[in-house]
C-alpha angles and dihedrals in degrees: 000000000000093000091048092052091047092051094048097045095042090054092066109103100198120028137141118199120216122201130180094225141038088233092061091042090058091049089051090053088055094052133078085275092066093112092063123083114257125208126190117220111172123221115259139210136207106263091191087067104031103062134109108295133171123243143153092245094123093050094046092053100039094250100118097125099026134099105245122217109194136190132174126198145143116231100021116210141111090303089063093042101256090149090058091062091048088057092046090053088058095048104040122081126228093277088078130069124198118208123186120188122201097042117154124208094262094050090045089065090060097050124109113251086244093063121083110215119201123190121242114283129203090194105102093190090056089048091052089053091053092049092050093051092057129089098207135014113214121194108180093173119161095197121036143142111193108326117212090203090072090054093045092052093049091047089055090055104256127120120248129222118190142159118259089254123145111309095335097107096042097092090049090058087064094061116113117261092249093057112123114232127188119238108230091213093054092049102041104028123066121173143139124252116256086230108033118218113247123218093255090057092063110082136158116261141164118259120201115215124216090258091055098256118131132220133187110237139160110264130195115227124201143136113250128195102208115067128176130204141166135156093287108036149010127214149143141239123227118189128225123225114301089019093252093121135027141198114233123198122188128191117200115234121240111292094027128095135198 
């Protein structure tokens, strides 16, 4: 079958290939179609529908005072990162609520009691209401081209966190520098330091931003025992309680940028 496809497509004299993501375009240039021009035209969404809208979604689902982590998919499974949300449900406390849209009856049986599963909806207005009610959209997909759900979430005013899979992160690269993004570790991982900072170790200092401006901030001072260094950066590792996990901070050397 592969050889037949190659023979048929390669026989076309004049052809331009169009892909929805840069990721797929690069794969195309590595295939037997590499001699044809490739253009990238991203998927689009209806911005008259996907925009911040008010709803009673939080009240209807008992999430009024919770931080909502949302994800939307069709065909939930490991490929879409369903197992990630099972792990999140174990780690997050009751101040968080996890909502998954696109859940079928069979998948619903596998969900943690702490996850709210909502069946697939064809009502885009209802979907926009759900996006707007959330605090963070998480898309831990392991296989993706150029997901419209990322765009829909951003259009509804919520930040997006996704794996660097396929074309999934491409739209996030287009966000302005001042956009505020959530750190997944800060949201989903709560732990105590192995060596807790004492009050006398927190002192005011001056932090220099990338653009050269300076700002007075509270800084934590300590002596660490695991330091990291390569040609581009230096840093350190500070362990959390029980030493199973660690925080790593890296500072670019002069001439390098993050």
